C-alpha positions in Angstrom: -51.8 -55.1 36.5 -48.8 -53.7 34.6 -48.6 -50.8 37.0 -48.6 -53.1 39.9 -45.8 -55.2 38.5 -43.8 -52.1 37.7 -44.3 -50.8 41.3 -43.2 -54.2 42.7 -40.1 -54.2 40.6 -39.3 -50.6 41.4 -39.5 -51.4 45.2 -37.6 -54.6 44.8 -34.8 -53.0 42.9 -34.4 -49.6 44.4 -35.8 -49.6 47.9 -35.2 -53.0 49.4 -31.6 -53.7 50.0 -30.2 -57.0 50.8 -29.1 -57.0 54.4 -26.1 -59.1 55.3 -25.3 -59.5 58.9 -21.7 -58.8 59.4 -20.1 -60.5 62.4 -18.7 -57.7 64.6 -16.2 -58.7 67.3 -13.7 -56.9 69.5 -10.2 -57.2 68.3 -8.3 -55.0 70.7 -8.8 -52.8 73.7 -6.7 -49.7 73.9 -7.0 -47.3 76.9 -10.4 -48.8 77.8 -11.7 -48.2 74.2 -12.5 -51.1 72.0 -11.4 -51.6 68.4 -13.6 -53.9 66.4 -13.0 -55.7 63.1 -15.3 -53.2 61.4 -13.0 -50.4 62.6 -10.0 -52.1 61.1 -11.8 -52.7 57.8 -12.8 -49.0 57.6 -9.2 -48.0 58.4 -8.1 -50.4 55.6 -10.4 -48.7 53.2 -9.3 -45.2 54.4 -5.6 -46.0 54.0 -6.2 -47.6 50.6 -8.0 -44.5 49.4 -5.2 -42.2 50.7 -2.4 -44.2 49.2 -3.2 -46.0 46.0 0.3 -47.6 46.1 -0.9 -49.9 48.9 -2.9 -51.9 46.4 0.4 -53.6 45.4 1.0 -55.0 48.9 -0.5 -58.1 50.4 -3.9 -57.7 52.1 -2.5 -59.2 55.4 0.2 -56.5 55.6 -2.3 -53.7 54.9 -4.6 -55.0 57.6 -1.8 -55.0 60.1 -1.0 -51.4 59.0 -4.6 -50.5 59.5 -4.6 -52.1 63.0 -1.5 -50.3 64.0 -2.8 -47.1 62.6 -6.0 -47.3 64.7 -4.0 -48.0 67.8 -1.8 -45.0 67.2 -4.9 -42.9 66.5 -6.6 -43.9 69.7 -3.5 -43.2 71.8 -3.0 -39.8 70.2 -6.7 -38.9 70.7 -6.5 -39.8 74.3 -3.3 -37.7 74.8 -4.8 -34.7 73.0 -8.0 -34.9 75.1 -5.9 -34.8 78.3 -4.6 -31.3 77.4 -7.1 -29.7 75.0 -10.8 -29.3 75.0 -11.7 -29.9 71.3 -15.5 -29.6 71.9 -15.3 -25.8 71.8 -15.5 -24.1 68.4 -12.2 -22.7 67.2 -12.3 -20.5 64.1 -8.6 -21.0 63.4 -8.9 -24.8 63.4 -12.1 -24.5 61.3 -10.2 -22.5 58.6 -7.4 -25.0 58.5 -9.8 -27.8 58.0 -11.7 -26.0 55.3 -8.4 -25.3 53.5 -7.3 -28.9 53.8 -10.5 -30.2 52.3 -10.5 -27.6 49.5 -7.1 -28.9 48.6 -5.1 -25.7 48.6 -3.5 -26.3 52.0 -2.4 -22.7 52.3 
């Protein structure tokens, strides 16, 4: 009986996560690509992680920055896709990315 209770508690605590249904809706449409509220929240988190100084600014202003950032990102990606095929593997670009993530930047 104790083993059964321990197993039930284990599954309850570690394996069963509470699921919350987040309402997802389209906020903008840029160049036939949609931007949802979840995209803006993710960009908000990304910007906050990159720049800790944003924590001193109102959340409304940061959300507007995140929205504008996503718009710029979508437009830039579309323009780059017009002229370059980024699906091909490029060793030079791969080295730059590895250096960037390793932090040395050289």
